[in-house]
ZADO-678212 format. One line per field, with one value per residue (C-alpha): residue number from 1; residue in one letter; y, x, z. Coordinates in nm, 2 decimals. Example, Ala and Ser with C-alpha at 12.3 -4.5 7.8 and 13.67 -1.06 7.14 Angstrom:
BEGIN
n: c(1;2) .
res: c(a;s) .
c2: c(-0.45;-0.11) .
c1: c(1.23;1.37) .
c3: c(0.78;0.71) .
END
This chain:
BEGIN
n: c(1;2;3;4;5;6;7;8;9;10;11;12;13;14;15;16;17;18;19;20;21;22;23;24;25;26;27;28;29;30;31;32;33;34;35;36;37;38;39;40;41;42;43;44;45;46;47;48;49;50;51;52;53;54;55;56;57;58;59;60;61;62;63;64;65;66;67;68;69;70;71;72;73;74;75;76;77;78;79;80;81;82;83;84;85;86;87;88;89;90;91;92;93;94;95;96;97;98;99;100;101;102;103;104;105;106;107;108;109;110;111;112;113;114;115;116;117;118;119;120;121;122;123;124;125;126;127;128;129;130;131;132;133;134;135;136;137;138;139;140;141;142;143;144;145;146;147;148;149;150;151;152;153;154;155;156;157;158;159;160;161;162;163;164;165;166;167;168;169;170;171;172;173;174;175;176;177;178;179;180;181;182;183;184;185;186;187;188;189;190;191;192;193;194;195;196;197;198;199;200;201;202;203;204;205;206;207;208;209;210;211;212;213;214;215;216;217;218;219;220;221;222;223;224;225;226;227;228;229;230;231;232;233;234;235;236;237;238;239;240;241;242;243;244;245;246;247;248;249;250;251;252;253;254;255;256;257;258;259;260;261;262;263;264;265;266;267;268;269;270;271;272;273;274;275;276;277;278;279;280;281;282;283;284;285;286;287;288;289;290;291;292;293;294) .
res: c(x;x;x;x;x;x;x;x;x;x;x;x;x;x;x;x;x;x;x;x;x;x;x;x;x;x;x;x;x;x;x;x;x;x;x;x;x;x;x;x;x;x;x;x;x;x;x;x;x;x;x;x;x;x;x;x;x;x;x;x;x;x;x;x;x;x;x;x;x;x;x;x;x;x;x;x;x;x;x;x;x;x;x;x;x;x;x;x;x;x;x;x;x;x;x;x;x;x;x;x;x;x;x;x;x;x;x;x;x;x;x;x;x;x;x;x;x;x;x;x;x;x;x;x;x;x;x;x;x;x;x;x;x;x;x;x;x;x;x;x;x;x;x;x;x;x;x;x;x;x;x;x;x;x;x;x;x;x;x;x;x;x;x;x;x;x;x;x;x;x;x;x;x;x;x;x;x;x;x;x;x;x;x;x;x;x;x;x;x;x;x;x;x;x;x;x;x;x;x;x;x;x;x;x;x;x;x;x;x;x;x;x;x;x;x;x;x;x;x;x;x;x;x;x;x;x;x;x;x;x;x;x;x;x;x;x;x;x;x;x;x;x;x;x;x;x;x;x;x;x;x;x;x;x;x;x;x;x;x;x;x;x;x;x;x;x;x;x;x;x;x;x;x;x;x;x;x;x;x;x;x;x;x;x;x;x;x;x;x;x;x;x;x;x) .
c2: c(-3.02;-3.10;-2.90;-2.88;-2.79;-2.57;-2.32;-2.37;-2.26;-1.97;-1.85;-1.79;-1.55;-1.37;-1.01;-1.03;-0.75;-0.72;-0.36;-0.34;-0.21;-0.16;-0.44;-0.70;-0.94;-0.93;-1.06;-1.26;-1.58;-1.79;-2.14;-2.32;-2.48;-2.83;-2.99;-2.89;-3.15;-3.17;-3.04;-2.96;-2.91;-3.19;-3.35;-3.14;-2.84;-2.95;-2.99;-2.64;-2.63;-2.83;-2.52;-2.26;-2.06;-2.07;-2.00;-1.71;-1.64;-1.77;-1.65;-1.33;-1.06;-0.78;-0.51;-0.17;-0.21;-0.49;-0.38;-0.02;-0.24;-0.39;-0.11;0.09;-0.19;-0.24;0.14;0.17;0.17;-0.20;-0.24;-0.64;-0.88;-1.28;-1.40;-1.79;-1.98;-1.72;-1.86;-1.73;-1.43;-1.19;-1.09;-1.03;-0.75;-0.57;-0.54;-0.55;-0.31;-0.05;0.00;-0.35;-0.57;-0.91;-1.23;-1.50;-1.84;-2.11;-2.48;-2.60;-2.49;-2.44;-2.18;-2.00;-1.98;-1.82;-1.57;-1.45;-1.36;-1.10;-0.94;-0.67;-0.67;-0.61;-0.94;-1.19;-1.56;-1.88;-2.20;-2.34;-2.49;-2.29;-2.58;-2.62;-2.19;-2.05;-1.89;-1.67;-1.31;-1.19;-0.90;-0.66;-0.86;-1.22;-1.28;-1.56;-1.55;-1.84;-2.05;-2.10;-2.38;-2.61;-2.52;-2.79;-2.72;-2.85;-2.59;-2.34;-2.03;-2.05;-2.09;-1.74;-1.57;-1.64;-1.46;-1.17;-0.90;-0.79;-0.62;-0.76;-0.79;-1.12;-1.16;-1.44;-1.38;-1.52;-1.63;-1.85;-1.71;-1.82;-1.82;-1.50;-1.67;-1.97;-2.19;-2.13;-2.27;-2.50;-2.63;-2.66;-2.85;-3.07;-3.13;-3.22;-3.40;-3.76;-3.66;-3.48;-3.38;-3.06;-2.85;-2.66;-2.65;-2.65;-2.52;-2.67;-2.66;-2.78;-2.39;-2.38;-2.15;-1.89;-1.86;-1.46;-1.56;-1.77;-1.99;-1.88;-1.62;-1.89;-2.05;-1.73;-1.68;-1.96;-1.91;-1.71;-1.52;-1.29;-1.02;-0.82;-1.04;-0.84;-1.03;-0.82;-0.87;-0.67;-0.76;-0.79;-0.94;-0.90;-1.06;-1.32;-1.49;-1.85;-2.03;-1.83;-1.95;-2.29;-2.20;-2.15;-2.39;-2.61;-2.41;-2.55;-2.82;-2.99;-3.04;-3.14;-3.47;-3.61;-3.79;-3.63;-3.80;-3.68;-3.36;-3.34;-3.45;-3.23;-2.93;-3.07;-3.09;-2.70;-2.53;-2.68;-2.52;-2.22;-1.88;-1.67;-1.45;-1.57;-1.30;-1.42;-1.33;-1.30;-1.17;-1.13;-1.24;-1.07;-1.19;-1.00;-1.02;-0.84;-1.11;-1.06;-0.81;-0.99) .
c1: c(6.87;6.53;6.24;6.10;6.45;6.54;6.23;6.30;6.67;6.58;6.47;6.82;6.89;6.52;6.54;6.23;6.14;6.17;6.07;6.38;6.29;6.50;6.48;6.32;6.58;6.35;6.03;5.79;5.76;5.56;5.54;5.21;5.21;5.05;5.17;5.00;4.88;4.72;4.37;4.15;4.47;4.43;4.83;4.73;4.74;5.06;5.24;5.31;5.62;5.83;5.81;5.80;6.04;5.90;5.60;5.70;5.87;5.55;5.22;5.11;5.09;4.75;4.69;4.65;4.25;4.23;4.31;4.13;3.80;3.78;3.87;3.57;3.36;3.50;3.38;3.60;4.04;4.14;4.43;4.49;4.41;4.46;4.59;4.47;4.69;4.92;5.17;5.51;5.30;5.17;4.87;5.01;5.26;4.92;4.80;5.10;5.31;4.96;4.96;4.77;4.97;4.92;4.93;5.02;4.95;5.06;5.07;5.36;5.69;5.92;5.60;5.66;6.02;6.02;5.80;6.00;6.16;5.97;5.72;5.79;5.89;5.59;5.42;5.37;5.46;5.20;5.27;4.92;4.70;4.38;4.18;4.57;4.51;4.40;4.18;4.29;4.29;4.05;4.10;3.92;3.99;4.02;4.08;4.20;4.38;4.31;4.34;4.07;3.89;4.20;3.99;3.78;3.44;3.36;3.33;3.47;3.27;3.21;3.63;3.63;3.37;3.57;3.86;3.67;3.59;3.23;3.15;3.50;3.51;3.60;3.74;3.86;3.95;4.16;4.16;4.32;4.47;4.38;4.44;4.30;4.31;4.06;4.29;4.54;4.38;4.25;4.56;4.69;4.42;4.55;4.85;4.79;4.46;4.73;4.84;4.55;4.17;4.16;4.37;4.11;4.00;3.64;3.39;3.34;3.01;2.92;2.83;2.78;3.03;2.77;2.53;2.51;2.72;3.01;3.20;3.27;3.00;2.71;2.86;2.86;2.50;2.36;2.62;2.45;2.77;2.76;2.60;2.63;2.78;2.93;3.11;3.29;3.56;3.87;3.93;4.32;4.52;4.87;5.12;5.46;5.67;5.56;5.80;5.68;5.39;5.47;5.65;5.35;5.15;5.43;5.34;4.94;4.83;4.71;4.98;5.18;4.99;5.16;5.45;5.80;5.83;5.48;5.55;5.87;5.63;5.35;5.52;5.73;5.38;5.24;5.58;5.53;5.21;5.27;5.37;5.65;5.37;5.08;4.83;4.59;4.36;4.35;4.08;4.07;3.68;3.62;3.35;3.36;3.11;3.08;3.07;2.70;2.75;2.68) .
c3: c(-6.96;-6.93;-6.99;-6.66;-6.50;-6.73;-6.66;-6.36;-6.31;-6.52;-6.18;-6.08;-6.45;-6.44;-6.15;-5.95;-5.81;-5.43;-5.25;-4.99;-4.60;-4.33;-4.07;-4.31;-4.14;-3.78;-3.95;-3.60;-3.66;-3.41;-3.45;-3.37;-3.04;-3.10;-3.39;-3.72;-3.88;-4.18;-4.12;-4.39;-4.66;-4.92;-5.06;-5.36;-5.14;-5.00;-5.29;-5.33;-5.16;-5.36;-5.65;-5.36;-5.56;-5.93;-5.72;-5.64;-6.00;-6.21;-6.04;-6.04;-5.76;-5.63;-5.77;-5.57;-5.66;-5.50;-5.14;-5.26;-5.28;-4.96;-4.77;-4.94;-4.86;-4.48;-4.42;-4.17;-4.14;-4.11;-3.93;-3.83;-4.05;-4.11;-4.41;-4.39;-4.64;-4.73;-5.00;-5.07;-4.95;-5.29;-5.09;-4.82;-4.91;-5.06;-4.76;-4.49;-4.75;-4.68;-4.26;-4.21;-3.96;-4.12;-3.95;-4.23;-4.18;-4.37;-4.32;-4.58;-4.43;-4.79;-4.90;-4.53;-4.61;-4.93;-4.84;-4.54;-4.80;-4.93;-4.69;-4.48;-4.10;-3.94;-4.07;-3.84;-3.96;-3.83;-3.95;-3.93;-4.20;-4.14;-3.92;-3.65;-3.55;-3.20;-3.13;-2.90;-3.11;-3.30;-3.67;-3.80;-4.18;-4.22;-4.60;-4.88;-5.16;-5.35;-5.08;-4.94;-5.14;-4.97;-4.63;-4.44;-4.49;-4.16;-3.91;-4.19;-4.11;-3.72;-3.73;-3.96;-3.83;-3.42;-3.64;-3.69;-3.44;-3.45;-3.79;-3.92;-4.30;-4.44;-4.77;-5.06;-5.40;-5.66;-6.05;-6.25;-6.51;-6.89;-7.24;-7.41;-7.75;-7.80;-8.08;-7.87;-7.59;-7.77;-7.87;-7.55;-7.41;-7.69;-7.65;-7.25;-7.30;-7.32;-6.95;-6.79;-6.87;-6.72;-6.51;-6.34;-5.96;-5.94;-5.76;-5.42;-5.37;-5.74;-5.83;-6.22;-6.39;-6.55;-6.21;-6.11;-5.74;-5.74;-5.43;-5.20;-5.19;-5.20;-4.86;-4.79;-4.85;-4.66;-4.35;-4.01;-3.91;-4.25;-4.46;-4.67;-4.95;-5.22;-5.53;-5.80;-6.03;-6.14;-6.44;-6.60;-6.92;-7.04;-7.26;-7.17;-7.37;-7.38;-7.13;-6.88;-6.93;-6.90;-6.59;-6.48;-6.55;-6.31;-6.04;-6.06;-5.82;-6.10;-6.26;-6.01;-5.90;-6.18;-6.20;-6.30;-6.65;-6.77;-6.59;-6.84;-7.18;-7.10;-7.07;-7.35;-7.56;-7.50;-7.55;-7.89;-7.96;-7.79;-7.98;-7.93;-7.68;-7.55;-7.36;-7.13;-6.94;-6.52;-6.38;-5.97;-5.86;-5.51;-5.25;-4.92;-4.63;-4.29;-3.95;-3.78;-3.45;-3.14) .
END
């Protein structure tokens, strides 16, 4: 069996913990009234639907510490939230299972279908790109989990501000999974080099990696719509088996853009250089800002 198929077929053999709640089948769904256009979502951003099940299996979720960080910053109860680019609902669950009524928006129908399998019954789902959302309702929190970079810069902050209550909170958070051992990371880099020079997502505004304020905090600081911009990091580190690490890579957009034959080769080459278990870091960079009061 080809490696890529073997990795993904293992989903049926690996149990995934799902918090069961009564009424899960009653999830409310709102379809975009106007035809949902691509908007600012690039073709690369719309590549995840084909691997939605693998995305759910191999992408890490978000810790309770993140929820606590957002709530401390808000300094008041948050009852409603809008999520931009919800994917399979990793962050949706974090907020919805703690009493926040979340409207989860996602343009990819396959990702949204996967999300609906896992989120609590109080989640409202909307199939739409951020740029196509109607600005008819406001929320106490608008957030994006590893998704804001897929949105269009034009009108980004004015649209987010229009979706927030005065004084409401905007949050953006995410981070990439990195191999902790420099020698293993170099071996993987060399293995993928014939097909892929870099698998990172570059900063949309070109902010250097070592800058004290990372994107989108840099844009928020320049925006007339937001104030009290803060950045923090939640550190995470764990060990995973090599096949799960390659499974994670199979959900990264840089790899998904490659032809299937090249994906097969690159995953095979990487598996050959990995030890049985690998240590990874998956720090979450959090940006928070308040909408300026009118």
